[in-house]
N, C-alpha and C positions, 0 to 999 in steps of 0.2 A: 277646499284649505290648502294651500300651497305648503309642501312641507319646510323646515328651515335647514338649513345646510347642518347642521349636527343632526337633524334625523334624519335627514338621506346616508350620512356617515356611517348610521349604526343601523340600518336597513340592512334586514335579513343575515343576522349575525347573530350568531347561535344563544342560545339560551343560559347553557351550561357548560362552563369548563373544569380542564385538570388544574389544582396545583399543588406546587411544593412549597413546605416550609421549610428554611436551617433558621432554626435559632446557636447563636454564633453567642456561647458565654463560657468563659474557662472555669468561673469556677462552678458552677452546673456540670458540666463537661466530668471535671476532676470526682465530684462529687455521686453524681450517677450515670458516668460511662456510655456507652451505647444502649441507648431506648431507643422505643418504638412509638411511643408518643408521649404527649406533653404532657399527659400527666400523670406518666413515670418519673417526669424529670423536677415535678413542680413545677413547669412553664405556665407561666400565666401568660405570657405572649402569646406562647402557641398554642394556649385554649383560646386566646380569646379570634387568634387568627382563626384555627379551627370551626370556633364556634358561627364568624362571619360568613365564612365562606359555606357550610354546609346549609345553614337557614336561609343562605341566599341561591339555594340549588347547584351550587357548586361542589366539588369531589376532590376531597385531598389526596394524593396520590404518594408523595413522598414525603417523610418528616425526617431532619436528621439533625440532634445534638451534636456542638461540636466548638472545643475551646478558640478562642480571640489568639489564630496562629494561620499565617498565612497557607502553611501545606492542607491543613487540616478544612480550611476556608474552600480552596481552587479545587481539594478532593471532594467536599460535598456538591458542588456547583456543578463540577463535572458531572458527577451520578445523576445531580437531578437534572442537567440537560439528555441524560439518556432515557430517563426517564419518562413514563406518558404525560407529563404535567407539561400543559402550555405556559404556564407562569409561575416561574421563581419570586420567592420573597424571602428573604432573609430579615432579620431582626437582631440589633445588637452590634457593636463595635463602630459605631459609625459617629462614635464623640471624637475627642482631642486628644485624650491621653496616650500615649507609646505608645500601651500594649491595644488600644482601638487600629486594626489593621483591617478591616471590612475593606471599604471604599478602596486601601491600596492593593490587598487582592483583589478585588472583582472588577474593577473601572477597567484596568490595564485590556480586560476580556472582549469591553465591550468595543462591537462593530460599529453601532451607533449609538449614543447617548441620547436620553430623552429627559434634554434639562429643565423641562416645563412642567415634567411631575413635581423635581428638588422644590423650585421653584414656588410652585403652587402649594405644596404640604407645609414649608415654611410661612406663607401667606396666610394659610389656614391653622398653623399653630401659634400665628401671634396672638392672637385673643387667648389662647388657652394659656402661653406660659411668659408671653412678653418679649423683651427683647432676649432675651435667654435663646430665644429662635434662632441666634447667629452662633448657635453651640453646633446646629443641627450638620451633619453631610449627609443627610439623604439626598441618595442616586439612582439614578433608573437607566437602564441601556438594552440593547437586543444584543443577545449573541447565540448562534447558531438558528436561528429563525423562532427565538424565548425571548420575552420580557423580562427582564430580573428587575424585580426593584429590592435596593438596598434601605432597611428602616431604623431607626432609635429601636433600642430593646424595650423600651418601657410599654406595658399595656397601651395605655391615653394611645401613646401615638399611634403606635399599630391597628389602634380600631380606629382612629382620625384618617390613615391612609387608608385602610380597608374600606370603609362604610362610605366616607366621601370621596373616593377617589377613584382606588382601583378596580372593586365590582362594577361602580356604576358606567366603568368605562372595557371592563374586560372585552365587552364582543369588539365592539369599537379596535384593541389594541392587535390583541389574538389576526381579526382577521389583517390589518396592517403590517405587523410582525413577518406574517406565513407570505405576504405579494412578494 
C-alpha cells in the first residue's frame, strides 16, 4: 500500500526528543523563587507537561519558573535555546491583560512563524471552551533551529496542545526546523 504524504514526512524521524519547559507566572515566581521542578512550585501545568512528555518517551532537559516580565522571559528562553532541548514550551502569559507579555517578549525572536499551530490549537479548544477561544494568543515559531511554543497557562490547555498537537508532530517538527 502506498504511503500517505503525512506518513512520508514523518518517516525516519526519531522517537525521543528533548524538551524545555518554561512556566511564566508572576505569583508563583514570587512565592517559590528559583526552583528546579514543577513540584517545587506547585506548578500543575508544568507537572502535566512533564508527565505527558516523559510518558511519551521524551526527556525534559530544562525547567524554569519566571515572572511575567519581558527580561525574565527572554533570559529563560535564551537559556533554553542554549540547552540540549530541541523543542521549547512556555506556558502562561498569553492572555489579554496588561501583565500578559509572553507573546510580546518571544514572538519578535521568531525567525519563522508557525501560524498553523495557533490556528489548530484554537480550533481544537473551541469545543472545550467555546467562543472564549478568541482570548487565546497561543503562538509558535522557530528560533535558532528550535521550535518554540507559547501556550496558555491552564492545565487543560497544555494537555490539549501537547497530547493532540506537539507530541504527535515532534519528530516532524524537529526534522524540519533542523534542515
